[in-house]
matplotlib code that plots the C-alpha trace (Angstrom):
import matplotlib.pyplot as plt

x = [0.0, 1.2, 1.9, -0.4, 0.2, 2.7, 1.0, -2.4, -1.0, 0.5, -3.0, -4.1, -3.9, -1.5, -4.0, -7.5, -9.9, -12.6, -15.3, -13.5, -13.1, -16.8, -17.5, -14.9, -16.1, -19.7, -18.7, -16.6, -19.5, -21.8, -19.3, -19.0, -22.8, -23.2, -20.4, -21.6, -18.2, -17.7, -16.0, -14.2, -12.3, -11.2, -10.3, -8.1, -6.4, -5.7, -4.6, -7.3, -9.8, -13.3, -14.7, -12.1, -12.7, -16.5, -15.8, -13.9, -16.4, -19.5, -17.9, -18.0, -14.3, -12.1, -8.9, -5.5, -4.0, -1.7, -4.7, -6.7, -4.0, -3.7, -7.4, -7.4, -4.3, -6.0, -9.2, -7.2, -5.5, -8.3, -11.8, -11.7, -11.4, -9.6, -7.9, -10.4, -13.2, -11.5, -11.0, -14.6, -15.9, -13.6, -14.9, -18.5, -21.1, -23.7, -27.1, -28.7, -26.4, -27.2, -30.9, -30.2, -28.3, -31.1, -33.7, -31.7, -31.2, -35.0, -35.7, -33.2, -34.7, -38.1, -37.0, -35.3, -32.6, -29.5, -25.9, -23.0, -22.2, -25.8, -26.0, -22.8, -23.9, -27.4, -25.8, -23.2, -25.7, -28.2, -25.5, -24.0, -27.3, -29.5, -32.6, -32.2, -31.6, -34.9, -36.8, -35.4, -36.2, -39.7, -40.1, -38.7, -41.1, -44.0, -42.8, -42.5, -46.1, -47.4, -45.6, -47.2, -50.6, -50.2, -48.9, -52.0, -54.3, -52.5, -52.9, -56.6, -57.0, -55.3, -57.6, -60.7, -59.6, -59.0, -62.5, -63.9, -62.1, -63.7, -67.1, -66.7, -65.9, -69.1, -71.1, -69.6, -70.4, -74.1, -74.3, -72.3, -74.6, -72.2, -72.7, -76.4, -77.0, -75.6, -78.1, -80.9, -79.8, -80.1, -83.6, -84.6, -83.4, -85.3, -88.4, -87.6, -87.0, -90.4, -92.1, -90.4, -89.1, -91.0, -94.4, -93.6, -92.7, -94.5, -91.8, -88.8, -86.5, -87.8, -87.3, -83.7, -82.8, -84.3, -82.4, -79.1, -79.8, -80.3, -77.0, -75.2, -74.0, -73.3, -73.8, -71.6, -72.0, -68.5, -67.3, -66.1, -62.4, -62.7, -65.3, -66.2, -66.8, -70.3, -71.1, -69.0, -70.0, -66.7, -67.9, -68.0, -66.7, -63.9, -66.1, -68.2, -65.7, -64.9, -68.4, -68.8, -65.8, -66.0, -69.8, -69.4, -70.6, -69.7, -71.9, -70.8, -72.5, -72.9, -75.6, -78.9, -81.7, -83.7, -80.8, -79.9, -82.5, -81.0, -77.5, -78.8, -80.3, -77.0, -75.3, -78.0, -77.7, -74.0, -74.7, -77.3, -74.9, -72.3, -74.9, -76.5, -73.5, -70.6, -66.9, -67.6, -69.2, -66.3, -63.8, -66.1, -66.2, -62.4, -61.9, -64.2, -62.2, -58.9, -60.3, -61.6, -58.4, -56.4, -58.7, -58.6, -55.1, -53.0, -49.8, -50.0, -48.0, -50.0, -48.0, -48.1, -49.3, -51.3, -53.2, -53.9, -55.4, -57.5, -58.9, -59.6, -61.5, -63.6, -64.5, -65.4, -67.7, -69.4, -70.4, -71.4, -73.6, -75.2, -75.8, -77.4, -79.6, -80.7, -81.5, -83.5, -85.5, -86.1, -87.6, -89.7, -90.9, -89.5, -88.7, -91.8, -94.2, -92.5, -92.5, -96.2, -96.8, -94.7, -96.3, -99.8, -99.0, -97.0, -93.8, -95.2, -92.3, -94.1, -97.2, -95.2, -93.1, -96.4, -97.8, -94.6, -93.8, -90.3, -88.4, -88.3, -84.6, -85.4, -88.0, -85.7, -82.9, -85.2, -86.3, -82.6, -81.9, -84.5, -82.7, -86.0, -89.0, -88.4, -84.9, -83.8, -80.6, -80.0, -77.8, -77.2, -75.2, -74.2, -74.2, -70.7, -71.6, -69.8, -71.7, -72.0, -73.9, -75.0, -76.3, -77.5, -79.8, -81.2, -78.2, -76.9, -73.1, -71.5, -68.1, -65.5, -66.5, -63.6, -65.1, -68.0, -71.3, -72.8, -74.3, -77.4, -78.3, -81.5, -79.3, -77.4, -80.3, -82.5, -79.9, -80.9, -84.5, -85.9, -85.5, -88.4, -89.2, -89.4, -87.6, -88.4, -86.5, -86.0, -82.2, -80.7, -77.1, -75.3, -72.3, -74.5, -75.9, -78.6, -80.3, -83.0, -83.8, -86.6, -85.3, -87.1, -85.0, -85.5, -83.4, -83.2, -81.8, -80.5, -81.7, -79.1, -78.0, -77.7, -78.1, -75.2, -74.0, -73.2, -76.3, -76.0, -77.9, -78.0, -80.2, -81.8, -82.4, -84.2, -84.0, -85.5, -85.2, -87.7, -89.6, -90.4, -91.3, -95.1, -94.8, -93.9, -96.5, -94.0, -94.0, -97.7, -98.6, -94.9, -94.1, -91.0, -88.4, -85.3, -82.2, -79.0, -76.5, -73.1, -71.8, -69.3, -67.6, -64.3, -66.0, -68.8, -68.9, -71.1, -68.5, -70.8, -72.5, -73.2, -72.7, -69.2, -66.7, -63.7, -62.4, -63.4, -60.9, -62.5, -61.2, -58.0, -55.0, -56.9, -56.2, -53.9, -54.7, -53.1, -52.5, -52.0, -55.7, -56.6, -54.7, -55.3, -58.1, -60.3, -63.7, -64.0, -65.6, -62.5, -60.2, -62.0, -64.3, -67.3, -67.1, -69.0]
y = [0.0, 3.4, 5.9, 8.4, 12.1, 13.3, 16.7, 15.0, 12.6, 15.4, 16.8, 13.6, 14.2, 12.0, 11.7, 10.7, 10.1, 7.4, 10.1, 11.7, 8.4, 7.8, 11.0, 10.2, 6.6, 7.8, 10.4, 7.9, 5.4, 8.2, 9.1, 5.5, 5.2, 8.5, 7.7, 4.1, 2.8, -0.4, -1.1, -4.1, -1.8, 0.4, -2.8, -4.0, -0.6, -0.7, -4.3, -5.3, -8.1, -6.6, -8.0, -6.2, -2.9, -3.3, -3.8, -0.5, 1.5, 0.1, 1.0, -2.5, -2.0, 1.1, 0.7, 1.7, 5.0, 3.4, 1.5, 4.8, 6.4, 3.4, 3.4, 7.1, 7.0, 4.3, 6.5, 9.6, 7.7, 5.6, 6.8, 10.5, 11.6, 14.9, 16.0, 18.8, 16.3, 14.3, 17.5, 18.4, 15.0, 15.1, 18.4, 18.0, 17.8, 15.3, 16.2, 13.2, 10.9, 12.7, 12.2, 8.5, 8.2, 10.0, 7.7, 4.5, 5.8, 6.3, 2.8, 1.3, 3.4, 2.1, -1.5, -2.5, -4.9, -4.1, -5.2, -2.8, -4.7, -4.5, -0.9, -0.1, -2.1, -0.4, 3.0, 2.3, 0.8, 3.7, 6.4, 5.0, 4.8, 7.9, 6.0, 3.5, 6.4, 8.1, 4.9, 4.2, 7.7, 7.3, 4.0, 5.4, 8.3, 5.9, 3.9, 7.2, 8.1, 4.7, 5.0, 8.4, 7.1, 4.2, 6.5, 8.7, 5.7, 4.4, 7.8, 7.9, 4.3, 5.1, 8.1, 6.2, 3.3, 5.6, 7.1, 3.6, 2.6, 5.6, 4.8, 1.1, 2.1, 4.3, 1.4, -0.8, 1.8, 1.8, -2.0, -2.3, -3.2, -1.4, 1.9, 1.6, 3.7, 6.7, 6.5, 6.0, 9.1, 11.0, 9.6, 10.7, 14.2, 14.3, 13.6, 16.4, 18.8, 18.0, 18.4, 21.7, 23.8, 22.7, 23.3, 26.9, 27.9, 28.1, 26.2, 24.0, 26.7, 29.3, 26.8, 26.1, 29.8, 30.5, 27.6, 28.8, 32.3, 31.0, 29.1, 32.3, 30.6, 32.8, 31.2, 32.6, 31.9, 31.5, 31.0, 27.4, 26.8, 24.9, 24.6, 21.1, 22.3, 22.0, 18.7, 16.2, 14.7, 16.1, 19.7, 21.5, 18.6, 20.6, 23.0, 20.2, 19.5, 23.2, 24.5, 24.4, 26.7, 29.1, 29.5, 30.0, 27.7, 28.1, 26.9, 27.1, 29.6, 26.8, 25.2, 25.7, 27.4, 24.2, 22.4, 25.3, 24.4, 20.9, 22.3, 24.4, 21.3, 19.5, 22.4, 22.3, 18.5, 18.8, 21.3, 19.0, 16.0, 18.0, 18.8, 15.3, 13.1, 15.3, 14.4, 10.9, 10.0, 11.6, 9.4, 6.4, 7.0, 7.6, 4.3, 2.6, 4.1, 3.0, -0.6, -0.8, 0.3, -2.1, -5.0, -4.4, -3.1, -4.6, -4.1, -0.3, 1.1, 2.7, 6.0, 6.1, 9.6, 8.0, 5.9, 8.8, 10.8, 7.8, 7.5, 11.2, 11.0, 8.1, 10.1, 13.2, 11.2, 9.3, 12.6, 14.1, 11.1, 11.4, 15.1, 14.3, 11.7, 14.4, 16.8, 14.2, 13.3, 17.0, 17.6, 14.4, 12.7, 10.8, 7.2, 5.5, 8.0, 8.0, 4.2, 4.0, 6.6, 4.7, 1.3, 2.8, 3.9, 0.9, 3.0, 5.1, 7.7, 10.2, 10.3, 10.5, 13.4, 15.3, 14.7, 15.9, 18.6, 17.4, 16.0, 12.4, 12.2, 13.3, 10.5, 7.9, 8.9, 8.7, 5.2, 4.2, 5.4, 3.2, 0.0, -1.2, -2.1, -2.7, -4.3, -1.9, -0.9, 2.6, 3.7, 7.2, 7.1, 9.9, 9.8, 8.4, 5.3, 6.6, 5.7, 8.8, 7.3, 3.9, 1.9, -1.7, -3.4, -5.8, -8.1, -6.9, -6.9, -3.9, -4.0, -1.3, 2.1, 2.4, -0.6, 0.5, -1.3, -3.7, -2.1, -4.3, -2.8, -0.7, 2.2, 2.2, 1.5, 4.2, 6.8, 6.0, 6.9, 10.4, 12.5, 11.8, 8.4, 5.4, 2.2, -1.2, -4.4, -7.8, -8.5, -11.9, -12.3, -15.5, -14.2, -14.0, -17.5, -16.6, -14.1, -11.9, -8.3, -6.0, -2.5, 0.8, 3.6, 7.1, 9.4, 12.9, 16.1, 18.5, 22.1, 24.4, 27.7, 29.4, 28.7, 26.8, 25.2, 21.5, 19.5, 17.1, 13.9, 11.0, 8.0, 7.2, 3.5, 1.6, -2.2, -5.0, -8.8, -10.3, -11.9, -8.3, -6.9, -7.2, -4.5, -1.9, -0.3, -0.4, -4.2, -4.6, -6.1, -6.1, -9.6, -9.0, -11.8, -11.1, -9.7, -11.6, -9.1, -9.1, -7.2, -5.5, -6.4, -7.3, -9.8, -11.0, -14.6, -13.9, -13.6, -13.2, -10.0, -7.3, -4.6, -5.7, -2.8, -4.5, -8.1, -10.4, -11.9, -15.3, -15.1, -17.1, -14.8, -11.9, -12.4, -9.5, -6.2, -5.9, -2.2, -3.3, -4.0, -0.6, 1.3, -1.2, 0.9, -2.2, -3.1, -5.9, -8.1, -7.7, -8.4, -11.5, -13.6, -15.0, -18.6, -21.2]
z = [0.0, -0.8, 2.0, 0.2, -0.3, 2.3, 2.6, 3.2, 5.7, 7.7, 8.2, 10.0, 13.7, 15.8, 18.7, 17.9, 20.8, 20.7, 20.5, 17.5, 15.8, 16.2, 14.3, 11.6, 11.2, 10.8, 8.2, 6.4, 6.2, 5.0, 2.3, 1.1, 0.8, -1.0, -3.5, -3.9, -2.8, -0.9, 2.4, 0.9, -1.5, 1.4, 3.3, 0.4, 0.2, 3.9, 3.7, 6.2, 6.3, 5.4, 8.7, 10.8, 8.9, 9.5, 13.2, 13.3, 11.2, 13.0, 16.3, 17.7, 18.5, 18.6, 16.6, 17.8, 16.8, 14.2, 12.8, 12.6, 10.6, 8.4, 7.5, 7.0, 4.7, 2.5, 2.4, 1.4, -1.4, -2.9, -1.7, -2.6, 1.0, 1.7, 4.9, 5.3, 5.3, 8.1, 10.1, 9.6, 10.7, 13.7, 15.0, 13.9, 16.7, 15.5, 16.9, 15.4, 17.3, 20.5, 19.8, 19.2, 22.5, 24.3, 22.8, 23.6, 27.1, 27.4, 26.2, 28.6, 31.5, 30.5, 30.9, 27.6, 28.5, 26.4, 27.0, 26.4, 23.2, 21.9, 22.9, 20.9, 17.9, 17.9, 18.1, 15.5, 13.0, 13.3, 13.3, 10.1, 8.2, 8.0, 6.8, 9.7, 12.1, 11.0, 11.4, 14.8, 16.0, 14.7, 16.5, 19.7, 19.5, 19.1, 22.1, 24.1, 23.0, 24.1, 27.5, 28.0, 27.2, 29.5, 32.3, 31.8, 31.9, 35.0, 36.7, 35.8, 37.0, 40.3, 40.9, 40.0, 42.2, 45.1, 44.7, 44.5, 47.8, 49.6, 48.2, 49.1, 52.7, 52.9, 51.6, 54.3, 56.9, 55.8, 56.2, 59.4, 62.3, 64.7, 62.9, 62.6, 65.8, 64.0, 61.2, 63.7, 65.5, 62.2, 61.6, 65.1, 64.5, 61.2, 63.2, 65.7, 62.8, 61.3, 64.7, 65.6, 62.6, 59.6, 61.2, 62.0, 58.4, 55.1, 53.1, 53.8, 52.3, 54.8, 57.6, 56.6, 56.3, 59.7, 61.3, 59.8, 61.0, 64.5, 64.3, 63.1, 59.9, 56.9, 53.5, 50.7, 47.0, 45.5, 42.0, 41.3, 41.2, 37.9, 35.1, 36.4, 40.0, 41.4, 39.7, 41.6, 44.9, 46.4, 45.9, 49.2, 51.2, 52.8, 54.8, 56.3, 59.1, 59.8, 59.7, 63.5, 64.1, 61.1, 61.0, 57.3, 54.5, 50.8, 48.0, 44.3, 42.1, 39.6, 41.8, 40.1, 42.1, 42.1, 43.8, 46.1, 48.9, 49.1, 49.5, 52.4, 53.8, 53.7, 55.5, 58.2, 58.3, 59.0, 61.9, 63.4, 63.2, 65.1, 67.8, 68.2, 67.5, 68.9, 68.9, 70.1, 66.8, 64.9, 66.8, 66.2, 62.4, 62.4, 64.1, 61.6, 58.7, 60.2, 60.8, 57.3, 55.7, 58.0, 57.1, 53.4, 53.0, 55.8, 53.8, 54.1, 57.0, 59.8, 59.5, 55.7, 54.6, 51.7, 54.2, 56.5, 53.5, 52.5, 56.0, 56.1, 52.8, 54.1, 57.2, 55.0, 52.7, 55.5, 57.2, 53.8, 53.2, 56.6, 56.0, 52.7, 54.4, 56.9, 54.1, 52.1, 55.2, 56.0, 52.5, 52.6, 55.8, 58.8, 57.9, 59.4, 58.0, 54.6, 54.6, 55.2, 52.4, 50.0, 50.8, 50.5, 46.9, 45.9, 45.7, 42.9, 42.9, 40.7, 42.9, 46.1, 44.6, 43.9, 47.4, 49.0, 46.5, 45.8, 42.8, 41.5, 42.5, 46.1, 46.5, 44.9, 47.3, 50.3, 49.3, 49.0, 52.5, 54.1, 55.2, 56.5, 54.5, 50.8, 50.0, 47.3, 45.5, 44.1, 41.2, 39.9, 36.6, 34.3, 30.5, 30.3, 32.3, 35.5, 38.7, 40.8, 43.7, 44.7, 47.7, 48.0, 50.5, 47.9, 47.8, 44.4, 44.4, 42.7, 41.0, 41.9, 40.7, 38.2, 36.3, 34.2, 34.8, 32.3, 29.3, 29.6, 33.0, 33.2, 34.3, 31.0, 28.8, 30.2, 29.2, 25.5, 26.2, 26.2, 29.3, 31.8, 30.4, 32.7, 31.7, 33.3, 33.2, 34.8, 35.1, 35.8, 36.8, 36.0, 38.0, 41.1, 41.1, 38.6, 40.9, 39.2, 40.1, 38.9, 38.0, 37.2, 35.8, 34.6, 32.5, 34.0, 32.5, 35.1, 34.5, 32.8, 34.2, 30.8, 27.1, 25.6, 28.8, 28.6, 29.6, 32.5, 31.8, 34.2, 35.1, 38.5, 39.1, 41.9, 41.9, 44.1, 44.1, 41.7, 44.6, 45.9, 42.5, 43.2, 45.8, 43.1, 40.9, 38.0, 37.9, 37.5, 34.2, 33.2, 31.8, 29.7, 29.9, 32.0, 30.4, 31.1, 32.7, 34.3, 37.2, 34.9, 31.6, 33.2, 35.5, 33.2, 32.0, 29.0, 26.2, 23.2, 24.4, 21.9, 24.6, 25.7, 25.8, 27.3, 27.5, 30.3, 32.7, 32.0, 28.4, 28.0, 28.4, 29.8, 33.5, 33.3, 31.6, 28.2, 27.2, 23.5, 23.3, 24.6, 21.9, 19.1, 17.7, 17.1, 18.5, 21.0, 18.3, 16.1, 19.0, 20.2, 18.0, 19.9, 21.1, 19.2]

ax = plt.figure().add_subplot(projection="3d")
ax.plot(x, y, z, "-o")
ax.set_aspect("equal")
plt.show()
C-alpha cells in the first residue's frame, strides 16, 4: 500500500480520541454510501480483512492510533477523501447521534434490557445509516407516546380506584350493624326537625334559612375553582368538618336554584350532626375508617401519609352522606311516615313526589336510604356510564366504581331513552348464582344555568329482588323476559355480548390487563371472536 500524499497525511492528527473516531467513522461510512463505494475496497487498500474494517467502522471496537492512521491513509488515497473532510468529521457535533443516544437511554430506562455490546452495535448501526436512524427515532417516538398514554391511563385508573375505595368504605359503613345507631340518631333528628321547625314555616327553604340564621351561619356563594366544580360529589366537602368553628358555608354559584335548597339542607344537616353526635361520633367514624383500611389493606404502614389521607377522605364522605340523608329526610318525611306513604302507593315515585312537592330524585334517594321495608338498591349514573352514587340493600353486588357497569343494566339502557321516560327491566345475573332483580330507571336532564352550557344527563335506578317486585306499581302487568346481565364487563362470564366494551378476565390470556388492546383501535368483536 502506498503511503499516500505526504501533505495530506500530515493533516491527519496524531492523537484521535474514541469520540473523535466515532464521528470520523460515521462520516466515512456516509461518504461511502453517497459515492456508492464499498468497504471491501477500502479494506483492500488498507490491507485489512473486510470483517475487521467493518468492526472498526461500525464502532464495535475502537482501533489503535496506528490503525486509525492506516485506515485514513487508505481512504485519502483511494476513496476520494480529503484532509479537510477528516478534520470536519472530527470536530462536527452530530445532533442526530445525541438524539439516538437519548432515545436509547429512554428505552433502557423504560425497561429495555441491552448489554453494552448490543448498545454499541445499535448506536453504530443507526449512526451510520440515515434512513435507519430516522426509522429508529420514529419507532422510539412511538414507544414514548405509548408510554405516555399508559402513564395517563394508569394515573386515571389510580384516581378512580382511590375514589372507589372511599365509596366502598361508605357502603360498608351503611351496612355495618355497629354503625347503625348513627343513622338511627339521624332519623330521630329528622323527626324532631319536622315536629319543631317545619311546622312553623311556610316552606322548607324558609325553615332552613331561619335555622341557619339562629345558628349564626353565613352562607356565601363563591365562583367554582374549575369549570367542572359543582357537579361532583366532592364539591363542598372541605367545609363540612370546619363549619362548627368558622360559622361559614360556601356553595358554588354553579348550583342551580332548584338544587340550592337541598344544598342548604345539607349544610344544616351537618350542623345537626355536630350537635347530636358530637366528637364521640367523629372518633367512632375515624376508628371505623382505620379498621376498614387495616382489614382491606394490611400491607400499608399505619403511619403512611397516603393511608392517612385515604382514611380522612372516608370520614369526610361518611359525614357528607349522613348530612345528605338528613337533608333528604327533611324535605320528605321521617322514615316511618315515609315508609307508610310509599307502601300505600306501591312505591309510585311520581305520585309521592307530587304529594310531598319534591323531585323524583329526592324521593328515589329517600327510598334508597331506608334500610328497613323494601330491600332496594339505588344507582345514579351519568351519560358516560360513570356511577355517581350507589347503595344496595337488595343483595346486588357492585363492581368497583372504576369498572364500568354492564351495558345491559337498566341504568345504562334508560340513558338511551328520552328524558323523563321510565324504563323497566328484569335483570338476571349468572355471576350472582342466577339471581334476578326488577329495576325501574328514569333518564333525567338537570336544569341548565344558561343557554349553551353542557347538559348534565343521568339516570336514576331503583332495583329490588324479583320476589319483591309485586310491591312496586311499576312491575304490575310487566311480563317481559329477564335480560342476562353481568356485574361488569371485566367480570362477566357472557363472552358473546353485543354490549361488551372490554375483555373479560375469564377469556384465555386476559387475566392481566393488556395495554396493547386498549390502543389497538379495534372493536371488541375484532379483537376476540365469539365462542361457538
